[in-house]
ROSE-4610 file (N, C-alpha, C; in Angstrom, 1 decimal, always signed):
// ROSE-4610
residu = [M/M/M/N/N/N/D/D/D/R/R/R/P/P/P/N/N/N/K/K/K/K/K/K/I/I/I/Y/Y/Y/L/L/L/V/V/V/A/A/A/C/C/C/G/G/G/G/G/G/H/H/H/G/G/G/R/R/R/V/V/V/V/V/V/L/L/L/D/D/D/A/A/A/L/L/L/L/L/L/A/A/A/L/L/L/N/N/N/K/K/K/T/T/T/V/V/V/S/S/S/G/G/G/I/I/I/I/I/I/D/D/D/A/A/A/Q/Q/Q/L/L/L/V/V/V/P/P/P/G/G/G/S/S/S/E/E/E/I/I/I/F/F/F/G/G/G/V/V/V/K/K/K/V/V/V/L/L/L/G/G/G/D/D/D/D/D/D/D/D/D/L/L/L/I/I/I/K/K/K/S/S/S/L/L/L/D/D/D/P/P/P/Q/Q/Q/L/L/L/S/S/S/T/T/T/L/L/L/V/V/V/N/N/N/G/G/G/L/L/L/G/G/G/S/S/S/T/T/T/G/G/G/N/N/N/S/S/S/H/H/H/K/K/K/R/R/R/I/I/I/E/E/E/I/I/I/Y/Y/Y/D/D/D/R/R/R/F/F/F/T/T/T/K/K/K/L/L/L/G/G/G/F/F/F/S/S/S/F/F/F/D/D/D/G/G/G/L/L/L/I/I/I/H/H/H/P/P/P/T/T/T/A/A/A/S/S/S/I/I/I/G/G/G/A/A/A/E/E/E/C/C/C/K/K/K/I/I/I/S/S/S/E/E/E/S/S/S/S/S/S/Q/Q/Q/I/I/I/M/M/M/A/A/A/G/G/G/A/A/A/V/V/V/L/L/L/Q/Q/Q/N/N/N/R/R/R/V/V/V/E/E/E/V/V/V/G/G/G/E/E/E/N/N/N/V/V/V/V/V/V/V/V/V/N/N/N/T/T/T/R/R/R/A/A/A/S/S/S/I/I/I/D/D/D/H/H/H/D/D/D/V/V/V/V/V/V/I/I/I/A/A/A/A/A/A/H/H/H/A/A/A/V/V/V/V/V/V/S/S/S/P/P/P/G/G/G/A/A/A/I/I/I/I/I/I/S/S/S/G/G/G/A/A/A/V/V/V/K/K/K/V/V/V/G/G/G/R/R/R/S/S/S/A/A/A/F/F/F/V/V/V/G/G/G/A/A/A/G/G/G/A/A/A/V/V/V/I/I/I/I/I/I/Q/Q/Q/G/G/G/I/I/I/E/E/E/I/I/I/G/G/G/D/D/D/N/N/N/C/C/C/V/V/V/I/I/I/G/G/G/A/A/A/G/G/G/A/A/A/V/V/V/V/V/V/R/R/R/H/H/H/H/H/H/V/V/V/K/K/K/A/A/A/N/N/N/T/T/T/T/T/T/V/V/V/V/V/V/G/G/G/N/N/N/P/P/P/A/A/A/A/A/A/Q/Q/Q/L/L/L/E/E/E]
num = [1/1/1/2/2/2/3/3/3/4/4/4/5/5/5/6/6/6/7/7/7/8/8/8/9/9/9/10/10/10/11/11/11/12/12/12/13/13/13/14/14/14/15/15/15/16/16/16/17/17/17/18/18/18/19/19/19/20/20/20/21/21/21/22/22/22/23/23/23/24/24/24/25/25/25/26/26/26/27/27/27/28/28/28/29/29/29/30/30/30/31/31/31/32/32/32/33/33/33/34/34/34/35/35/35/36/36/36/37/37/37/38/38/38/39/39/39/40/40/40/41/41/41/42/42/42/43/43/43/44/44/44/45/45/45/46/46/46/47/47/47/48/48/48/49/49/49/50/50/50/51/51/51/52/52/52/53/53/53/54/54/54/55/55/55/56/56/56/57/57/57/58/58/58/59/59/59/60/60/60/61/61/61/62/62/62/63/63/63/64/64/64/65/65/65/66/66/66/67/67/67/68/68/68/69/69/69/70/70/70/71/71/71/72/72/72/73/73/73/74/74/74/75/75/75/76/76/76/77/77/77/78/78/78/79/79/79/80/80/80/81/81/81/82/82/82/83/83/83/84/84/84/85/85/85/86/86/86/87/87/87/88/88/88/89/89/89/90/90/90/91/91/91/92/92/92/93/93/93/94/94/94/95/95/95/96/96/96/97/97/97/98/98/98/99/99/99/100/100/100/101/101/101/102/102/102/103/103/103/104/104/104/105/105/105/106/106/106/107/107/107/108/108/108/109/109/109/110/110/110/111/111/111/112/112/112/113/113/113/114/114/114/115/115/115/116/116/116/117/117/117/118/118/118/119/119/119/120/120/120/121/121/121/122/122/122/123/123/123/124/124/124/125/125/125/126/126/126/127/127/127/128/128/128/129/129/129/130/130/130/131/131/131/132/132/132/133/133/133/134/134/134/135/135/135/136/136/136/137/137/137/138/138/138/139/139/139/140/140/140/141/141/141/142/142/142/143/143/143/144/144/144/145/145/145/146/146/146/147/147/147/148/148/148/149/149/149/150/150/150/151/151/151/152/152/152/153/153/153/154/154/154/155/155/155/156/156/156/157/157/157/158/158/158/159/159/159/160/160/160/161/161/161/162/162/162/163/163/163/164/164/164/165/165/165/166/166/166/167/167/167/168/168/168/169/169/169/170/170/170/171/171/171/172/172/172/173/173/173/174/174/174/175/175/175/176/176/176/177/177/177/178/178/178/179/179/179/180/180/180/181/181/181/182/182/182/183/183/183/184/184/184/185/185/185/186/186/186/187/187/187/188/188/188/189/189/189/190/190/190/191/191/191/192/192/192/193/193/193/194/194/194/195/195/195/196/196/196/197/197/197/198/198/198/199/199/199/200/200/200/201/201/201/202/202/202/203/203/203/204/204/204/205/205/205/206/206/206/207/207/207/208/208/208/209/209/209/210/210/210/211/211/211/212/212/212/213/213/213/214/214/214]
x = [+0.1/-1.2/-1.5/-1.4/-1.6/-0.3/-0.4/+0.9/+1.2/+2.7/+3.1/+4.5/+4.1/+5.3/+6.6/+6.2/+7.2/+8.2/+7.7/+8.6/+9.1/+10.4/+11.3/+10.7/+10.7/+10.2/+11.4/+11.2/+12.3/+11.6/+12.2/+11.6/+12.2/+11.4/+12.1/+11.9/+12.8/+13.2/+12.8/+13.8/+13.7/+14.0/+13.2/+13.6/+12.5/+12.0/+11.1/+9.8/+9.1/+7.7/+8.4/+9.4/+9.9/+10.3/+11.0/+11.1/+9.7/+8.8/+7.3/+7.0/+7.1/+6.5/+7.4/+8.7/+9.5/+9.0/+9.0/+8.7/+7.5/+6.4/+5.2/+5.1/+6.1/+6.3/+6.9/+7.7/+8.4/+7.1/+6.5/+5.6/+4.6/+4.4/+3.5/+4.3/+5.4/+6.5/+6.7/+6.9/+7.3/+8.9/+9.4/+10.7/+11.0/+11.8/+12.3/+13.8/+14.0/+14.9/+16.1/+15.8/+16.7/+15.8/+16.7/+16.4/+17.1/+16.3/+16.9/+16.5/+17.7/+17.7/+19.1/+19.2/+20.1/+20.9/+19.9/+20.4/+21.1/+21.2/+21.6/+23.0/+23.7/+25.1/+24.6/+25.3/+25.1/+25.9/+25.2/+25.8/+25.4/+24.7/+24.4/+22.9/+22.3/+21.4/+20.2/+18.9/+17.9/+17.0/+16.9/+16.0/+16.5/+17.8/+18.4/+18.1/+17.8/+17.4/+18.7/+19.4/+20.3/+20.0/+20.6/+20.8/+21.6/+20.7/+21.6/+21.9/+21.5/+22.3/+20.8/+20.9/+20.1/+19.0/+18.3/+17.1/+17.7/+18.6/+19.2/+19.5/+19.4/+19.4/+18.3/+17.1/+15.8/+15.9/+16.5/+16.5/+17.3/+17.9/+18.6/+17.7/+16.4/+15.8/+14.6/+14.4/+13.2/+11.9/+10.8/+9.5/+8.6/+9.1/+8.1/+8.7/+10.0/+10.4/+10.6/+10.2/+10.2/+9.2/+8.7/+7.9/+8.4/+7.9/+8.3/+7.2/+7.8/+7.0/+7.3/+6.6/+6.7/+7.0/+8.4/+8.6/+8.6/+8.2/+8.4/+7.0/+7.3/+5.9/+5.4/+4.6/+4.3/+4.1/+4.3/+4.1/+3.3/+2.2/+1.4/+1.9/+2.9/+3.2/+3.9/+3.1/+3.0/+3.8/+4.2/+4.7/+5.8/+6.8/+8.0/+7.6/+6.5/+5.8/+5.1/+4.4/+3.6/+4.6/+5.5/+6.6/+7.2/+7.7/+8.2/+7.4/+6.1/+5.1/+4.8/+4.6/+4.5/+5.6/+6.9/+8.0/+8.3/+7.9/+8.2/+7.2/+5.9/+4.7/+4.8/+5.4/+5.4/+6.4/+7.5/+8.5/+8.1/+6.6/+6.4/+6.3/+6.8/+6.7/+5.4/+5.3/+4.1/+4.4/+3.7/+3.8/+2.9/+3.6/+2.7/+2.5/+1.2/+0.9/+1.1/+0.5/+0.3/-1.1/-1.5/-2.4/-1.7/-1.7/-0.7/-1.5/-1.1/-1.9/-2.7/-2.3/-3.5/-4.4/-4.5/-5.6/-6.6/-7.9/-9.3/-9.9/-10.4/-11.0/-12.4/-13.3/-14.7/-15.1/-16.3/-17.1/-17.1/-16.8/-17.1/-16.1/-14.9/-13.9/-13.3/-12.9/-12.2/-10.8/-9.8/-8.4/-7.4/-7.0/-5.9/-4.9/-4.5/-3.0/-1.7/-1.9/-0.7/-0.8/-1.9/-2.2/-1.6/-1.3/-0.8/-1.7/-2.0/-3.0/-2.2/-2.0/-0.6/-1.5/-0.6/-0.7/-2.1/-3.0/-4.1/-5.2/-4.9/-6.1/-7.1/-8.6/-9.7/-10.5/-10.9/-11.9/-13.1/-14.1/-15.4/-16.1/-17.0/-17.8/-17.7/-17.5/-17.8/-16.7/-15.7/-14.7/-13.8/-13.8/-12.7/-11.6/-10.5/-9.3/-8.7/-7.8/-7.5/-5.9/-5.4/-4.0/-3.1/-2.0/-1.0/-1.1/-2.3/-2.8/-2.3/-2.0/-1.5/-2.6/-3.0/-4.0/-3.0/-2.6/-1.6/-1.9/-0.9/-1.3/-2.4/-3.6/-4.6/-5.5/-5.3/-6.4/-7.8/-8.9/-10.4/-11.1/-11.6/-12.2/-13.8/-14.7/-16.0/-16.6/-17.7/-18.5/-18.7/-18.4/-18.9/-18.0/-16.7/-15.8/-15.0/-14.8/-14.1/-12.7/-11.4/-10.3/-9.7/-9.6/-9.0/-7.5/-7.0/-5.6/-4.6/-3.6/-2.4/-2.8/-3.9/-4.1/-3.5/-3.2/-2.4/-3.4/-3.8/-4.4/-3.5/-3.3/-2.2/-2.7/-1.5/-2.0/-3.0/-4.0/-5.1/-6.0/-6.1/-7.3/-8.6/-9.4/-11.1/-11.9/-12.3/-13.0/-14.3/-15.4/-16.8/-17.2/-18.6/-19.1/-19.5/-19.4/-19.8/-19.0/-17.8/-16.9/-16.3/-16.0/-15.3/-13.8/-12.6/-11.4/-10.6/-10.3/-10.2/-8.5/-8.2/-7.0/-6.0/-4.7/-3.8/-4.0/-5.2/-5.4/-4.6/-4.4/-3.7/-4.6/-4.4/-5.2/-4.6/-4.2/-3.3/-3.5/-2.7/-2.7/-3.6/-4.7/-5.7/-6.7/-6.8/-7.9/-9.0/-10.3/-11.7/-12.4/-13.1/-13.9/-15.1/-16.3/-17.6/-18.1/-19.4/-19.8/-20.4/-20.3/-20.9/-19.9/-18.9/-18.0/-17.3/-17.1/-16.2/-15.1/-14.0/-12.7/-12.1/-11.8/-11.2/-9.8/-9.6/-8.4/-7.0/-6.1/-4.9/-5.0/-6.1/-6.5/-5.3/-5.1/-4.5/-5.2/-5.7/-6.2/-5.5/-5.4/-4.0/-4.3/-3.3/-3.3/-4.2/-5.1/-6.2/-7.4/-7.4/-8.5/-9.8/-11.1/-12.4/-13.1/-13.3/-13.7/-15.4/-16.2/-17.7/-18.4/-17.8/-17.8/-17.2/-18.0/-17.3/-15.9/-14.7/-13.6/-13.0/-13.0/-12.6/-11.4/-11.0/-9.7/-8.8/-7.7/-6.3/-6.6/-7.3/-7.4/-6.7/-6.2/-5.8/-6.4/-6.9/-7.5/-7.1/-7.3/-6.8/-7.8/-7.5/-8.4/-9.6/-10.4/-11.7/-12.4/-13.9/-13.8/-12.9/-12.5/-11.7/-12.0/-11.1/-11.4/-9.9/-10.3/-9.1/-8.0/-6.8/-5.4/-5.4/-5.1/-4.9/-3.5]
y = [-3.9/-4.6/-4.1/-3.2/-2.7/-2.8/-4.0/-4.3/-3.1/-2.7/-1.5/-2.2/-3.1/-3.8/-2.9/-1.8/-0.9/-0.3/-0.4/+0.4/-0.7/-0.2/-1.1/-0.5/-1.8/-1.8/-1.4/-0.4/-0.1/-0.2/-0.7/-0.9/+0.3/+1.2/+2.3/+2.0/+1.7/+1.0/-0.5/-1.2/-2.6/-2.8/-2.5/-2.8/-4.0/-4.1/-5.3/-5.2/-4.1/-4.2/-4.2/-3.5/-3.6/-4.8/-5.8/-7.1/-8.0/-7.8/-8.4/-7.9/-6.7/-6.3/-6.8/-6.8/-7.6/-8.9/-9.8/-11.1/-11.3/-10.4/-10.5/-10.3/-8.9/-9.0/-10.1/-10.7/-11.9/-13.1/-13.2/-14.1/-14.1/-12.8/-12.2/-12.5/-12.8/-13.0/-11.7/-10.4/-9.6/-9.4/-8.7/-8.4/-7.2/-7.1/-5.9/-5.5/-4.4/-4.0/-3.5/-3.2/-2.9/-2.3/-2.4/-1.6/-0.3/+0.5/+1.9/+2.2/+2.0/+2.4/+2.9/+3.9/+4.4/+3.7/+2.9/+2.1/+0.7/+0.5/-0.7/-0.5/-1.7/-1.5/-1.8/-0.7/-0.9/-2.0/-2.8/-4.0/-5.3/-5.4/-6.4/-6.6/-7.9/-8.5/-8.9/-8.8/-9.3/-9.9/-11.1/-12.3/-12.3/-12.0/-12.0/-10.5/-9.7/-8.4/-7.4/-6.6/-5.9/-4.5/-4.0/-2.9/-1.9/-0.7/+0.1/+1.5/+2.0/+3.3/+4.0/+5.2/+6.0/+6.5/+7.3/+8.2/+8.9/+9.6/+10.6/+9.7/+8.4/+7.5/+7.6/+8.1/+8.0/+9.2/+10.1/+11.3/+11.3/+10.0/+9.6/+8.7/+8.8/+7.6/+8.4/+7.8/+8.3/+8.0/+9.0/+8.5/+7.7/+8.1/+7.5/+5.9/+5.5/+4.1/+3.4/+4.2/+3.5/+3.7/+2.7/+2.8/+2.5/+3.0/+2.6/+2.0/+1.2/+0.5/+1.2/+1.4/+2.1/+0.8/+0.9/-0.2/+0.2/+1.5/+2.1/+1.5/+1.0/+0.5/+1.7/+1.4/+2.4/+1.6/+2.1/+1.5/+2.7/+3.3/+4.3/+5.7/+5.8/+7.4/+6.9/+7.4/+7.0/+8.4/+9.3/+10.6/+10.2/+9.4/+9.1/+8.2/+7.2/+6.7/+7.6/+8.5/+9.5/+10.5/+10.8/+11.8/+11.5/+10.1/+9.5/+9.3/+9.0/+9.1/+10.3/+11.2/+12.6/+13.3/+13.0/+13.7/+12.9/+11.9/+11.2/+11.3/+11.2/+11.4/+12.8/+13.9/+15.2/+15.5/+14.5/+14.3/+13.6/+13.2/+12.5/+11.2/+10.3/+9.1/+8.5/+7.3/+6.5/+5.4/+4.9/+3.9/+2.7/+1.6/+0.5/-0.2/-0.8/-1.3/-3.0/-3.7/-5.2/-5.9/-6.9/-7.9/-9.1/-9.6/-11.0/-12.0/-13.0/-14.0/-15.1/-14.9/-15.3/-14.5/-13.1/-12.5/-12.7/-12.4/-12.7/-11.3/-11.0/-9.9/-10.2/-9.3/-9.7/-8.8/-9.0/-8.4/-6.8/-6.1/-4.8/-4.0/-4.3/-3.7/-2.7/-1.5/-0.4/-0.2/-0.7/-0.7/+0.3/+1.2/+2.0/+1.3/+1.8/+0.8/+1.0/+1.9/+2.3/+1.6/+0.9/+0.4/-1.0/-1.9/-2.8/-3.8/-5.0/-5.9/-7.1/-7.1/-8.2/-9.7/-10.7/-12.0/-12.4/-13.2/-13.8/-12.7/-11.3/-10.3/-10.8/-10.3/-10.5/-9.2/-9.0/-7.8/-8.4/-8.0/-8.5/-7.5/-7.7/-7.0/-5.5/-4.4/-3.1/-2.4/-2.9/-2.1/-1.4/+0.0/+0.9/+1.2/+1.2/+1.3/+2.6/+3.7/+4.7/+4.4/+5.6/+5.4/+5.4/+4.7/+4.4/+3.8/+3.1/+2.3/+1.0/+0.5/-1.1/-1.7/-2.5/-3.7/-4.7/-4.9/-5.8/-7.3/-8.0/-9.5/-10.3/-10.9/-11.3/-10.4/-9.1/-8.0/-8.4/-8.3/-8.7/-7.6/-7.2/-5.9/-6.2/-5.9/-6.4/-5.4/-5.8/-5.3/-3.7/-2.9/-1.6/-0.5/-0.9/-0.3/+0.6/+1.9/+2.9/+3.1/+3.1/+3.1/+4.5/+5.5/+6.6/+6.5/+7.4/+7.5/+7.5/+6.5/+6.7/+6.0/+5.5/+4.6/+3.2/+2.7/+1.6/+0.9/-0.5/-1.5/-2.6/-2.7/-3.6/-5.1/-6.1/-7.5/-8.0/-8.7/-9.2/-8.5/-7.2/-6.1/-6.7/-6.3/-6.9/-5.5/-5.1/-4.2/-4.4/-4.1/-4.5/-3.9/-4.0/-3.6/-2.0/-1.4/-0.1/+0.9/+0.7/+1.3/+2.4/+3.4/+4.6/+4.9/+4.6/+4.9/+5.9/+7.0/+8.5/+8.4/+9.5/+9.5/+9.5/+8.9/+8.7/+8.1/+7.4/+6.7/+5.5/+5.2/+3.8/+2.9/+1.6/+0.7/-0.2/-0.6/-1.4/-2.8/-3.6/-5.1/-5.7/-6.4/-7.1/-6.4/-5.0/-4.1/-4.4/-4.1/-4.6/-3.2/-2.9/-2.1/-2.3/-2.2/-2.6/-1.8/-2.6/-2.0/-0.3/+0.2/+1.7/+2.7/+2.4/+3.3/+4.4/+5.4/+6.3/+6.8/+6.4/+6.9/+8.0/+9.3/+10.3/+10.4/+11.3/+11.5/+11.6/+10.8/+10.7/+10.3/+9.3/+8.8/+7.6/+7.3/+5.9/+5.1/+3.9/+2.8/+1.9/+1.8/+1.0/-0.6/-1.2/-2.9/-3.4/-4.2/-4.7/-4.0/-2.9/-2.0/-2.5/-2.3/-2.6/-1.3/-0.8/+0.5/+0.2/+1.0/+0.8/+2.1/+3.3/+4.6/+5.2/+6.4/+7.0/+7.7/+8.0/+8.6/+9.7/+10.8/+12.1/+12.2/+13.0/+13.3/+13.6/+13.0/+13.4/+12.9/+11.8/+11.2/+9.9/+9.6/+8.1/+7.3/+6.1/+5.5/+3.9/+3.5/+2.2/+1.5/+0.2/-0.7/-1.3/-1.9/-2.5/-2.0/-1.3/-0.5/+0.5/+0.9/+1.8/+3.0/+3.9/+5.1/+6.0/+7.3/+8.0/+8.4/+8.1/+8.2/+9.4/+9.9/+11.0/+11.1]
z = [-11.5/-12.0/-13.7/-13.9/-15.2/-16.1/-16.8/-18.0/-18.5/-18.5/-19.4/-20.1/-21.1/-21.7/-22.1/-22.5/-23.1/-21.8/-20.5/-19.3/-18.5/-18.0/-17.1/-15.8/-14.8/-13.7/-12.4/-11.7/-10.7/-9.4/-8.3/-7.1/-6.0/-5.4/-4.7/-3.4/-2.6/-1.3/-1.2/-0.6/-0.2/+1.0/+2.2/+3.6/+3.4/+4.8/+5.2/+4.0/+4.0/+3.2/+1.6/+1.3/+0.0/-0.5/+0.5/+0.2/-0.2/+0.6/+0.4/-1.1/-1.3/-2.7/-3.6/-3.8/-4.5/-4.7/-3.7/-3.9/-4.5/-4.2/-4.7/-6.5/-6.9/-8.2/-9.1/-8.4/-8.7/-8.9/-8.1/-7.8/-9.1/-9.6/-10.8/-12.1/-11.9/-13.0/-14.0/-13.0/-13.3/-13.3/-14.6/-14.7/-13.9/-12.8/-12.2/-12.5/-13.1/-13.7/-12.6/-11.4/-10.5/-8.9/-8.1/-6.9/-6.4/-6.1/-5.6/-4.0/-3.4/-2.0/-1.7/-1.1/-0.4/+0.9/+1.4/+2.4/+2.2/+0.9/+0.4/-0.4/-0.5/-1.3/-2.8/-3.4/-5.0/-5.4/-6.5/-6.9/-6.1/-4.9/-4.0/-4.8/-4.3/-4.8/-3.6/-4.1/-3.1/-4.1/-3.9/-4.8/-6.1/-6.3/-7.5/-8.5/-7.9/-8.5/-7.9/-8.6/-8.3/-7.9/-6.6/-6.1/-7.1/-7.5/-8.6/-8.0/-6.7/-6.1/-5.4/-5.0/-4.4/-5.1/-4.5/-5.3/-6.4/-6.4/-7.5/-8.8/-8.8/-9.9/-10.9/-10.2/-10.9/-11.8/-11.4/-12.2/-13.5/-13.5/-14.7/-15.9/-15.2/-16.2/-16.7/-17.7/-18.9/-18.4/-17.8/-17.4/-18.4/-19.6/-20.5/-20.8/-20.4/-20.4/-19.2/-18.0/-16.7/-15.9/-15.1/-14.0/-12.7/-11.6/-10.3/-9.5/-8.5/-7.4/-6.3/-5.4/-3.9/-2.9/-2.4/-1.5/-0.2/+0.2/+1.6/+2.1/+3.3/+4.3/+5.3/+6.0/+7.3/+8.6/+9.7/+10.9/+11.7/+10.8/+11.5/+11.0/+10.5/+9.8/+8.4/+7.4/+6.3/+5.3/+6.0/+5.2/+4.3/+4.8/+3.8/+2.3/+2.7/+1.6/+0.7/+1.2/+0.3/-0.1/+0.5/-0.1/-1.3/-1.1/-2.3/-3.6/-3.4/-4.3/-4.9/-4.0/-4.6/-5.7/-5.0/-5.5/-7.0/-7.1/-8.4/-9.4/-8.9/-9.9/-10.6/-9.6/-10.2/-11.4/-11.2/-12.2/-13.4/-13.4/-14.5/-14.4/-13.5/-13.5/-12.9/-13.5/-12.8/-11.9/-10.9/-10.0/-10.2/-10.5/-10.7/-9.3/-8.9/-7.9/-8.3/-7.3/-7.7/-6.9/-7.4/-6.9/-6.7/-5.5/-5.5/-5.9/-6.4/-7.0/-5.7/-4.8/-3.7/-3.2/-3.5/-3.3/-3.8/-3.1/-3.6/-3.7/-5.1/-5.4/-5.9/-5.4/-5.7/-7.1/-7.3/-8.6/-8.5/-9.6/-9.6/-8.7/-8.0/-7.4/-8.3/-7.8/-8.5/-7.8/-8.2/-7.6/-8.3/-7.8/-8.4/-8.9/-10.2/-10.7/-9.8/-8.9/-8.0/-6.7/-6.2/-4.9/-5.0/-3.7/-3.4/-2.7/-3.1/-2.7/-2.2/-1.2/-0.8/-0.6/-0.1/+0.1/+0.8/+0.3/+1.1/+1.1/+0.8/+1.1/+0.4/+1.1/+0.4/+0.5/-0.8/-1.2/-1.6/-1.0/-1.4/-2.6/-2.8/-4.3/-3.9/-5.1/-5.1/-4.2/-3.8/-3.0/-3.8/-3.1/-3.9/-3.3/-4.1/-3.5/-4.1/-3.5/-4.0/-4.2/-4.8/-5.3/-4.0/-4.2/-3.2/-1.9/-2.2/-1.0/-0.6/+0.5/+0.8/+1.6/+1.0/+1.8/+1.8/+3.2/+3.5/+3.8/+4.2/+4.3/+5.0/+4.3/+5.0/+5.7/+5.1/+5.6/+4.7/+5.5/+5.1/+4.7/+3.6/+3.2/+2.5/+3.4/+3.1/+2.0/+1.4/+0.4/+0.7/-0.5/-0.5/+0.3/+0.8/+1.4/+0.5/+1.0/+0.1/+1.1/+0.6/+1.1/+0.2/+0.8/+0.1/-0.2/-0.9/-1.3/-0.2/-0.3/+0.7/+2.1/+2.0/+3.4/+3.5/+4.5/+5.0/+5.6/+5.2/+5.9/+6.3/+7.3/+8.0/+8.2/+8.3/+8.2/+9.2/+8.8/+9.6/+9.9/+9.5/+9.7/+9.1/+9.7/+9.3/+9.0/+7.9/+7.8/+7.2/+8.0/+7.6/+6.6/+6.2/+4.9/+5.1/+4.0/+3.8/+4.5/+5.0/+5.9/+4.9/+5.2/+4.7/+5.3/+4.5/+5.4/+4.7/+5.5/+4.8/+4.4/+3.8/+3.1/+4.2/+3.9/+4.4/+6.0/+6.2/+7.2/+7.4/+8.9/+8.9/+10.0/+9.3/+10.5/+10.6/+12.1/+12.5/+12.4/+12.7/+12.4/+13.4/+12.8/+13.6/+14.1/+13.7/+14.0/+13.4/+14.1/+13.5/+13.5/+12.2/+11.8/+11.6/+12.2/+12.3/+11.2/+10.5/+9.4/+9.4/+8.3/+8.2/+8.8/+9.4/+10.2/+9.4/+9.4/+8.9/+9.5/+8.8/+9.5/+8.8/+9.4/+8.9/+8.4/+7.8/+7.1/+8.1/+7.9/+8.9/+9.9/+10.2/+11.5/+11.7/+12.9/+13.3/+14.1/+13.6/+14.2/+14.8/+16.1/+16.8/+16.5/+16.7/+16.4/+17.5/+16.9/+17.7/+18.2/+17.7/+18.1/+17.7/+18.4/+17.6/+17.7/+16.5/+16.2/+15.9/+16.6/+17.0/+16.4/+16.5/+16.4/+15.4/+14.5/+13.7/+14.2/+13.4/+14.1/+13.3/+14.0/+13.4/+12.8/+11.7/+11.2/+12.3/+11.8/+12.8/+14.0/+14.3/+15.5/+15.6/+16.8/+17.1/+18.0/+17.9/+18.7/+19.0/+20.2/+20.6/+21.4/+21.4/+22.5/+22.0/+22.8/+22.7/+23.7/+23.5/+22.3/+22.1/+20.8/+20.7/+21.2/+21.7/+22.3/+21.9/+22.0/+21.4/+22.5/+21.9/+22.8/+23.3/+24.6/+25.3/+25.1]
C-alpha cells in the first residue's frame, strides 16, 4: 500500500494465499524482486517471479533496502503467519500490505500498511484495520468496524456495522456477524456461522445461530 520506492519487495511464502497476494501485487504494478519459500525450488518461477531460497536468505538482506510481504494464509490457525511477521519485524524489516484495485474503500478508513485487502472486498466508512490483517476475497465490512492486529476475515464473510474483531481472531468463509457484536481475541468463527451474541476470547463458535463448539 505505502510505496517505498527505494526498497525491493520480497514475498515470504507462496502457497495458495501467497499466489493470490503475488497476483494482487502484480495487478498493482509492483515489482517483486523474488519469492522466499523453503517448499519451492530455487530458480523456479511463479507468475514470472523467481524463487530465491528459504528464510535464511532474508538474513542476508538489508532492512533499509528491502521490504517483505507476508504470503502465509490461515485456515483457522494464524500462528505461522504471525510468527513470520513477528520474527522479521524484530530484525528491523517492514512488511508491506496491499489494497487490490477491485476493492472498495469508504471514507475515513484507517488501514495498516501491512494489511491485505483482497479482490472485491468492501470496506465501508470509518473501518479500522490493524497490522498484518487479511480481509479476503469479497468480504464485506460495514461502517465503524474495528479489526485488530493479525485477524483474518475469510472470503465472503459479512461483518455488520460497529463490530469489533479481536486480535488474531479468524472469521470463516461466509460467516455473518450482526451489528455491534464483539469478537474476542483468538476466537474462531466457523464457516457459515451466524453470530448474534458477543464471543469471548479463545472461543470457537459454529452454526446458525452460532454456538460454542464443545
